[in-house]
C-alpha positions in Angstrom: 31.5 6.7 119.1 28.2 7.2 117.1 30.7 9.4 114.4 33.1 6.4 114.4 30.0 4.1 114.0 28.7 6.4 111.1 32.1 6.7 109.4 32.0 2.9 109.1 28.7 2.7 108.0 30.0 5.2 105.3 32.6 3.7 104.5 30.7 0.3 104.1 28.3 1.9 102.1 31.2 2.6 99.4 32.4 -0.4 99.5 29.4 -2.3 99.0 28.4 0.4 96.2 32.1 -0.6 94.3 31.8 -3.7 94.7 27.9 -3.5 93.5 29.9 -1.6 90.2 33.0 -4.0 89.8 30.1 -6.6 89.5 28.0 -4.7 87.1 30.6 -4.5 85.2 31.6 -8.3 85.2 28.0 -9.2 84.8 27.4 -6.7 81.7 31.0 -8.3 80.3 29.9 -11.7 80.5 26.2 -10.6 79.0 28.7 -9.3 75.8 30.9 -12.4 75.6 27.3 -14.6 75.9 25.9 -12.5 73.1 28.8 -13.5 70.8 27.5 -17.1 70.7 24.8 -17.5 68.6 26.3 -15.3 66.0 29.4 -17.5 66.2 26.8 -21.2 66.6 25.3 -19.6 63.1 28.6 -18.9 61.6 29.7 -22.8 62.2 26.4 -23.4 60.8 27.2 -21.5 57.6 30.8 -22.4 57.8 29.6 -26.3 57.7 27.2 -25.6 54.7 30.2 -24.2 52.9 32.3 -27.5 53.8 29.3 -29.8 52.1 28.9 -27.6 49.3 32.6 -27.8 48.7 32.7 -31.2 49.2 30.2 -32.1 46.9 32.2 -29.7 44.3 34.8 -31.4 45.0 33.3 -35.1 44.1 31.7 -33.6 41.1 35.3 -32.5 39.8 36.8 -35.5 40.6 34.0 -37.1 38.3 35.0 -34.8 36.0 38.3 -35.7 35.6 38.2 -39.1 35.5 35.7 -38.5 32.3 38.4 -36.1 30.9 41.3 -38.6 31.9 38.4 -41.7 29.8 38.4 -39.0 27.0 42.1 -38.6 26.9 42.5 -42.8 26.8 40.4 -42.4 24.5 42.1 -40.3 22.2 45.0 -41.7 22.5 43.7 -45.0 21.3 42.3 -43.3 18.3 45.6 -41.4 17.4 47.5 -45.1 17.9 45.0 -46.5 15.2 45.2 -43.8 13.1 48.8 -43.8 13.1 48.7 -47.9 12.7 46.6 -47.5 9.6 48.6 -44.9 8.4 51.2 -47.1 8.9 49.8 -50.4 6.5 48.6 -47.5 3.7 52.3 -46.7 3.4 53.2 -50.3 3.6 50.4 -51.6 2.1 51.1 -48.7 -0.9 55.3 -49.9 -1.2 53.7 -53.7 -1.3 51.7 -52.5 -4.4 54.5 -50.3 -5.8 56.9 -53.8 -5.6 54.2 -55.7 -7.1 53.7 -53.4 -10.0 57.8 -52.8 -10.6 57.6 -57.2 -10.6 54.8 -57.4 -12.9 56.4 -54.8 -15.3 59.6 -56.6 -15.0 57.9 -60.1 -15.7 56.2 -58.7 -18.6 59.1 -57.5 -19.9 60.6 -60.7 -19.4 57.9 -62.7 -21.2 57.6 -60.0 -24.5 60.9 -59.7 -24.7 
């Protein structure tokens, strides 16, 4: 009877050691998992900073885009005015030539 009790006691001790070993493994795994959290939090903070920086850059680029669009519109107005000026110059030259021609004809009629 004593042997059976000793055997059962040894089996129980082995079971306890196995259980302790398994629990130690689980605890180690949990510690590893928990040790990653601060690193992940740092990464999240860094990514949030990058997002904020990118948002600022986007806002600046939008302002640049508006400035470029305004410059383009201004350049288009200038170009349109230059074309209009060129048209009126040509028209003025044509009218001046017509006036000169009429003066010449008039001079010929009055002299002749």
